[in-house]
N, C-alpha and C positions, 0 to 999 in steps of 0.2 A: 420463549424467554431464554432458557438455557438449553443448549443442544448436546453438549458433551461436558461432563463433569470429571475433573481429575481428583482422585482421592488417594493421597499418599498414606501408607500404613507403615508402622514401625514394629509391629509385633506385640504392642502393649494392648491390654484389655480396653483401655480408653480409646486407642486408635480404631479398634474393631467396632466399638460403639459409635464412634464418629463416622466410620465407613457405613454402618447400618443406617445412620441418619442420612448420609449423603445419597445412599442408594434409594432410600424411601423418597427423598426429594426428587431424584431422577425419575422414579416411577410416576410421581405426581405430575411432573412437567413434561414427561415423554422424552427424557434425555437419555443418552448413552453414558456409560461410566468407563473411565480408564483408571485402573488400580495400579499404583506405583509403589515399589519397594526399593529403597536405596541400599545397596550392599556396601559394607565397609571394605576399603582396599586392604590388601595384605601388607602388613608392616613387619619387617624382620624383627624378631625378639631381642637381638643383641646388635649393638653398633658394629661389631666386627663382622657380623653376618651380612651386612649391607653389601660388602664387596663380593661376597660369594653366596648369594641367596640359594638356599636349598630348594631346588625346583620341585622336589617331591612334597616338601612341607607346604610350599605355596599352592601346589595343585590340590593337595588334601584340604587346605583351608578354603580355597575357592569352591571346591565341590561341596563342602559342608555348608558354606553360607548360601550357595546357590540352591541346594536342596531345602534348606530352611526357608529361603525366600519363596520357593515354589509352594511350600506347604502353607505359608502365611497367605500368599495370594490365592491359593485354592480355597482356603477357608472363606475369605471375603468374596471370592467369585461365586461360591455356592449361595451366599446370601443374595447376590444380585440375580443369579439365574432362577432361584426359588421365587423371586418377586417378578420374574419376567422382564428383567432389565438387560439390555445388550451390554456386554462387558468385554473389555480388553485388559490384558495384564502386561505389565512392563517391569523388568528389574534391570538395574544397571549398577555398576560400581562407581561410587562417588564418595569423596571425603567431605564434600560440601552439598548436603542434600537440598538446601534451598535453591542452589543453582540448577541442580538436576530437576527439581520440581518446575522451576520457571522454564527451563529448556523443553521439558516434556510437554508442558501446557502449550507452548508454541508449536512444537512439532506435531502434536496430536490434534491441534485445533480446539483445545478446551476453552470454554468461556467462563468457567468457575472452578475454583479449587476449594475443596472441603477438607480440613484437617483438624486434628485435635491439638489442644495446647495442654501441657501438663500442669499449668497453673502455678509454676514456681514464682516466688516473689522476686524482687529486684536482686537480692543476693544470689539466689539460685540461678537466675539467668546470667548473672555476671560470672559465677563460678562454672556452671555447666553449659551455658549458652542456650539458645532457643531457636530451633529451626523456624518456628512461626514468626518470631520477632525479626529474624533475618530475612524471611520471605516477604513480609508485608511491604517494605519500601521498594522492592525490586519487581514485584509481581505486575505483569501487564494485564491481568484479569482480576475480577473481584475474588476475595478470599473470605470464605465463611469459616470462622474459627469456632470449633465445637468445644463446649464446656458442659459439664453436667452436674447434678446435685452432689455427687461424690466429691467434688472439688471445692465445695463451699465450706469455709471454716466458720465455726460457731463461736 
């Protein structure tokens, strides 16, 4: 059925639960997992700084987010290795995570994407955006959208 499952994570507890579910699915169907974390690009804090970006500040920012990304990916990778699932990790800089997810799925030969949705309503999606809602119309492979009981409003 599925041979390679892409699981993007963003550092949230919900994304880790989605990753755990995706990894369990991979175990059940004998698939490999590719874990992906999109790093935010460096943006100069002041308009005047755009012309003369402080390379030390940028390097410090990039190291900090890279180290954070490595830690997030290591946490999810441990879940996969504990279940005996073959796993790869990928992190890349992108201001458009949905495009990075689609690109990574193609490059890594993934045939399913499993990701969490934060369950924002229409106003929240309008104000904050939604990687999931932007990914769905462009994805060349099926997308399993993870939701759990903590997201159900009473």
